[in-house]
C-alpha positions in Angstrom: 0.0 -0.1 0.0 1.3 3.0 -1.0 2.4 5.4 2.2 1.0 8.6 1.4 1.5 12.0 3.2 1.3 16.2 2.5 3.7 18.0 3.7 3.3 22.2 3.1 6.6 24.3 2.4 7.5 27.6 3.6 10.4 29.2 2.4 12.1 26.2 1.1 12.5 25.3 4.8 10.7 21.7 4.1 13.1 20.1 1.8 15.0 17.7 4.6 12.4 16.6 5.7 10.5 16.2 2.4 13.8 14.3 1.3 13.9 12.3 4.4 10.5 11.4 3.9 10.5 10.2 -0.2 13.7 8.2 1.3 12.1 6.2 3.9 9.3 5.6 0.4 6.6 8.3 1.4 4.8 9.6 -1.5 4.1 13.6 -1.2 1.0 15.2 -2.2 -0.4 18.6 -1.7 -4.0 16.9 -2.3 -5.5 16.5 1.1 -8.7 14.8 0.6 -6.4 12.6 -1.2 -7.6 8.7 0.0 -4.9 7.1 2.5 -3.3 10.3 3.1 -1.5 9.2 6.8 -0.5 12.6 8.1 0.3 16.4 7.5 3.9 17.8 7.8 3.3 21.9 8.1 5.4 24.4 9.0 2.3 26.7 10.9 -0.8 25.2 12.4 -2.9 28.3 11.6 -3.4 27.8 8.4 -7.5 27.5 9.3 -8.0 25.1 5.7 -5.3 22.8 6.7 -6.4 21.8 10.0 -10.4 21.7 9.6 -9.3 19.6 6.6 -7.3 17.3 9.5 -9.7 17.6 11.8 -12.5 16.3 9.4 -10.7 13.6 8.2 -9.1 12.6 11.5 -5.3 12.7 9.9 -2.5 13.6 11.8 -0.4 17.2 11.8 3.0 17.4 13.1 4.2 20.6 12.9 8.4 21.5 11.6 10.3 24.6 12.5 8.2 27.9 11.0 11.3 29.8 11.7 14.8 29.2 12.6 14.2 31.3 16.5 11.5 28.8 18.6 8.0 29.8 18.1 7.9 31.5 21.4 4.8 33.1 20.4 2.8 30.8 21.6 3.5 32.2 25.1 0.2 34.4 24.6 0.1 35.9 21.4 -0.5 32.8 19.1 -2.8 30.4 20.0 -1.4 26.7 19.7 -3.9 24.3 17.7 -3.8 21.1 18.6 -1.5 18.6 16.5 0.1 15.3 17.0 3.8 16.8 17.9 6.3 19.6 17.0 9.6 19.3 15.4 12.2 21.5 16.9 15.9 22.0 15.8 17.5 22.0 18.8 17.1 21.1 22.6 17.0 24.9 23.3 13.6 25.0 21.3 12.3 22.2 23.7 13.3 23.7 26.5 12.0 26.8 25.4 8.1 25.7 24.8 8.1 24.1 28.3 9.1 26.8 29.8 6.0 28.5 28.1 3.9 25.6 28.7 3.0 24.3 25.1 1.1 21.4 25.4 1.7 19.8 22.3 4.4 16.9 22.4 8.0 18.9 20.9 10.6 16.2 19.6 14.5 17.7 18.5 15.3 16.2 14.8 18.5 18.1 14.2 19.0 21.4 12.4 17.9 21.1 9.4 17.7 24.4 7.9 22.0 24.8 6.6 25.0 23.0 6.6 26.6 23.3 10.3 30.6 24.6 10.5 32.9 25.2 12.5 33.6 29.1 13.8 35.8 30.9 11.6 37.8 33.5 12.9 38.2 37.2 10.8 41.3 39.1 11.2 40.4 41.8 8.7 36.9 43.3 8.3 36.5 44.1 4.7 33.0 43.5 4.1 29.5 43.5 6.5 26.0 42.4 5.5 23.1 43.6 7.5 19.9 41.7 7.1 17.0 44.3 8.2 14.2 43.0 9.9 11.8 41.6 7.0 8.2 43.1 6.6 5.5 40.1 6.5 3.9 39.5 3.5 1.3 41.8 3.8 3.7 44.8 3.7 3.1 45.3 7.5 6.1 45.7 9.9 5.8 47.4 14.0 7.1 50.4 14.8 9.3 48.7 17.1 11.1 47.0 14.4 11.0 49.5 11.6 12.7 51.1 14.6 15.4 48.4 15.3 16.3 48.6 11.6 17.2 52.2 11.3 19.1 52.4 14.6 21.1 49.3 13.1 21.6 50.9 9.9 23.0 54.1 11.3 25.4 52.5 13.4 26.7 50.6 10.5 26.8 53.4 8.7 29.0 55.5 10.6 31.7 51.9 11.4 31.6 51.8 7.7 32.5 55.3 7.5 35.1 55.3 9.7 36.8 51.6 9.0 36.5 52.1 5.0 34.7 48.9 5.6 32.2 47.8 2.4 28.6 47.4 3.8 25.7 46.0 2.0 22.6 46.0 2.8 20.2 42.8 2.3 16.5 44.3 1.8 13.6 41.9 1.8 10.6 45.0 0.3 10.0 48.2 -0.1 12.8 50.2 1.6 10.7 52.4 3.5 8.0 49.2 4.8 11.3 48.3 6.4 11.5 51.7 8.2 15.1 52.4 6.5 16.4 55.8 5.2 20.1 54.7 3.4 23.3 56.8 2.9 23.5 57.6 -0.7 26.7 55.7 -0.9 25.1 52.3 1.1 24.5 49.5 -1.0 21.7 48.4 -1.7 20.6 44.4 -3.2 17.8 42.8 -3.1 17.2 39.5 -1.0 14.7 36.7 -1.3 12.3 34.6 1.4 13.8 31.3 0.4 16.5 30.3 2.8 19.2 31.3 0.5 22.8 31.4 2.0 24.7 32.8 -0.6 24.8 36.4 1.2 26.0 34.9 3.8 28.9 33.4 2.3 30.1 36.3 0.7 30.4 38.5 3.4 32.9 38.9 6.3 30.2 39.6 9.4 26.9 39.2 9.4 24.3 41.5 11.1 20.9 40.3 11.1 17.3 38.9 13.4 16.1 36.0 13.7 16.2 33.0 11.0 19.4 34.6 8.6 21.3 35.6 12.0 20.9 31.9 12.7 21.7 30.4 9.4 25.3 32.6 9.9 25.8 31.2 13.6 25.3 28.0 12.3 27.6 28.2 8.6 30.3 29.8 11.5 30.2 33.0 10.3 30.9 36.8 13.0 27.2 37.0 13.3 26.4 40.0 15.6 22.3 40.1 16.3 20.2 43.2 17.2 17.8 44.4 19.4 17.6 40.8 21.2 16.6 42.4 24.9 13.3 43.3 23.0 10.5 41.0 24.0 9.9 38.3 20.4 6.3 40.0 19.4 3.7 38.9 16.7 1.4 40.6 14.2 0.0 41.9 10.9 -1.4 44.9 11.5 -1.3 47.5 14.6 -4.1 46.2 15.7 -3.2 42.6 16.3 0.2 43.7 17.4 1.6 41.5 20.4 4.2 40.9 22.5 4.7 37.0 24.6 3.7 37.2 28.3 6.5 36.0 29.8 9.8 37.2 28.6 11.3 37.8 31.6 11.5 33.4 32.4 12.8 32.9 29.3 14.7 35.7 28.0 18.5 35.1 29.4 17.9 31.7 27.7 17.1 32.6 24.2 19.0 36.1 23.5 22.4 35.8 21.3 25.0 37.3 23.5 26.4 40.0 20.6 23.8 42.4 20.1 24.8 45.8 17.6 23.0 47.8 19.5 24.4 47.0 23.2 27.9 48.6 23.9 30.5 49.9 21.3 30.2 49.1 17.7 33.2 48.4 16.9 34.3 46.1 19.8 31.1 44.0 19.0 32.3 43.5 15.8 35.9 42.8 16.8 34.6 39.8 19.7 31.9 38.4 16.8 35.3 37.5 14.6 37.2 36.7 17.3 34.6 34.2 18.6 33.3 33.3 22.3 32.6 30.5 24.6 29.2 32.3 25.3 28.3 31.7 21.4 29.4 28.3 21.0 26.6 27.9 24.5 24.2 29.4 22.4 24.8 27.8 19.2 25.1 24.6 21.1 21.6 25.4 22.5 19.6 26.4 19.2 21.6 25.2 16.5 22.3 22.0 18.1 23.4 18.9 16.1 22.6 18.3 11.6 19.5 17.3 10.9 19.3 13.1 11.3 16.5 12.3 8.5 16.1 8.3 9.4 15.5 9.3 12.9 12.9 12.1 11.9 11.0 10.0 10.1 10.9 6.9 12.8 9.9 9.7 15.6 7.2 10.8 13.9 6.0 7.1 12.5 6.4 6.6 16.5 2.6 8.8 16.5 0.9 7.3 13.8 
């Protein structure tokens, strides 16, 4: 009998999971009403049509990571829907879900977004890549993130003018929707939300937030994040904007050790280039081990 499943994709983040399932003999379909469908694997439980179909047909739903940072938005911003289990990439994800009281099983299956490489020290910084926090699909970005983007840009432009370092900004969407106003000499290029690491490979230091920054850490690049002390937030409009409810309970676990808006810019970038035990500890917690396809499939099947 054919082993049939459905996997929804989000910005190419499902590829490792799809490959593992295909190698295990599963046939992947986009048709949720297919006869014999064994389960749905999705990045999100807020797709109403998908969840209603699964409930009406009694089909198990599993979650893979929607973003690299664990889904702490379930801490008061997004109500979790009933799923069979959530897969997370590293031990820190499971730890945070326990702290915020996520009510469904959480399983660690390894980092599935890219390779994991050892840290690569940089002696002289020639190229800095800044990836601002990008707007949602509807073009909305909250005022908090716009402010973080602009303050980070201003710091980097000043640093690069003083040091002669090349600054490139990887922009997703319109500059206004990102909250940005550039110096005329700043290089700007368009980025796509497709989990590509090409821009990371071509830079010496990456300044970014959430998934793009996590990818950079995974690839061993000197990385600095931004606004790490600001509580995680969610929303597609001003009316729907929300901060997580219990930030104080886990902020010291989740925050990346280096923040471009905290302290002297030159000193923070130098620390990033040298590497540190604090960053390696964070990497072990939130990047963890490489994705294990067979183990992922075995764990998923244990719930069927």
